[in-house]
C-alpha positions in Angstrom: 4.9 -39.0 -18.3 6.2 -35.6 -17.2 6.9 -34.9 -13.6 5.3 -32.0 -11.7 7.5 -29.0 -11.3 8.9 -28.7 -7.8 7.0 -25.4 -7.1 3.6 -27.0 -7.9 4.4 -30.1 -5.8 5.3 -27.9 -2.8 2.1 -25.9 -3.2 0.0 -29.0 -3.2 1.9 -30.3 -0.2 1.3 -27.1 1.7 -2.5 -27.2 1.1 -2.8 -30.9 2.0 -3.9 -31.8 5.5 -0.5 -33.2 6.4 1.1 -29.9 5.3 -1.1 -27.8 7.5 -0.3 -29.4 10.8 0.5 -26.7 13.3 2.5 -27.7 16.3 0.4 -27.4 19.5 2.1 -25.3 22.1 2.8 -27.1 25.4 1.2 -25.6 28.5 3.5 -23.5 30.7 5.3 -25.1 33.5 5.3 -23.4 36.9 6.9 -24.4 40.2 5.5 -22.9 43.4 8.2 -23.1 46.1 6.5 -22.8 49.5 8.4 -22.6 52.8 6.4 -20.3 55.0 4.2 -21.5 57.8 2.0 -18.4 57.5 -1.4 -19.6 56.3 -2.2 -16.2 54.7 1.0 -16.3 52.5 0.8 -20.1 51.9 -2.9 -19.9 51.1 -2.3 -17.1 48.5 0.5 -19.2 46.9 -1.7 -22.3 46.7 -4.7 -20.3 45.4 -2.4 -18.8 42.7 -1.2 -22.3 41.8 -4.9 -23.5 41.6 -5.8 -20.5 39.5 -2.9 -20.9 37.0 -3.9 -24.5 36.5 -7.5 -23.6 36.0 -7.0 -20.6 33.8 -4.0 -21.6 31.6 -3.9 -25.4 32.1 -0.3 -24.8 33.3 1.6 -27.8 34.6 1.9 -27.0 38.3 4.3 -28.4 40.8 4.2 -27.3 44.4 7.3 -27.9 46.5 6.8 -27.7 50.2 9.7 -27.1 52.6 10.4 -25.8 56.1 7.2 -24.7 57.9 4.8 -25.3 55.0 4.9 -29.1 55.4 2.2 -28.9 58.0 -0.3 -27.9 55.4 0.0 -31.3 53.7 -0.5 -33.4 56.8 -3.6 -35.7 57.0 -4.1 -35.0 60.7 -3.5 -32.3 63.2 -4.4 -28.6 63.4 -4.9 -26.9 60.0 -5.2 -23.1 60.2 -7.9 -21.3 58.2 -7.4 -19.4 55.0 -10.2 -16.9 55.3 -10.5 -15.7 51.7 -11.5 -19.3 50.6 -13.4 -20.0 53.9 -11.4 -23.3 54.1 -8.6 -24.6 56.2 -5.1 -25.1 54.6 -5.5 -28.8 54.3 -8.6 -28.3 52.1 -6.8 -25.6 50.0 -3.9 -28.1 49.5 -6.5 -30.8 48.6 -8.0 -28.4 46.0 -4.5 -28.2 44.3 -4.1 -31.9 44.4 -7.6 -32.6 43.1 -7.0 -30.7 39.9 -3.9 -32.8 39.0 -1.1 -30.6 40.2 2.0 -32.3 41.7 2.9 -31.6 45.3 6.4 -32.6 46.5 7.8 -32.4 50.0 11.5 -31.7 50.4 13.1 -34.9 51.8 15.5 -33.0 54.0 12.7 -31.0 55.5 10.6 -34.1 56.1 13.5 -35.8 57.8 14.3 -32.8 60.0 10.6 -32.7 61.1 10.3 -36.4 61.4 7.4 -36.5 58.8 6.8 -39.8 57.1 5.1 -40.4 53.7 2.1 -42.1 55.4 1.4 -38.8 57.3 0.9 -36.8 54.1 -2.3 -36.3 52.1 -2.7 -38.8 49.3 -0.9 -37.4 46.2 1.8 -35.6 48.2 5.2 -37.3 47.8 8.5 -36.8 49.6 11.1 -36.2 46.9 14.9 -35.7 46.9 17.0 -33.0 45.3 17.3 -35.4 42.3 13.7 -34.7 41.4 13.3 -31.1 42.7 16.6 -29.5 41.6 16.1 -30.1 37.8 12.7 -28.3 38.0 14.3 -25.3 39.7 17.3 -25.2 37.2 15.2 -25.5 34.0 15.1 -22.0 32.4 11.8 -22.8 30.7 10.0 -23.3 34.0 8.7 -20.3 36.0 9.5 -20.5 39.7 7.5 -18.6 42.2 8.8 -18.6 45.8 6.8 -17.9 48.9 
């Protein structure tokens, strides 16, 4: 029995289903750093995060620091974001509901005496050990507000 020449074998392999497997591209990763307590700026940032997830299925992580922590609190005053006709707590909830991650800077939470149980479900207090690698990864886009 003669063996197939290598060229014919490679041609058959290329046309076989296993040979035509195309690697699926991973969705983009985006980190939205939010430190402002201005509801107009924070609302725009969260709306952009929501839109990127919706339009591109990007993997979105929102990191809250400084004044922006108040937008993730379960209770208390929540200023309005007029373009969406919602308060900031509801805008934050929209981001969470679509599966985006929302982290609170642990140092900022400590400085403001905010505990995990005060935050919306799905928002977690994280240390630099979780946050810093996201910011340092050159493949991840970071937007800062």
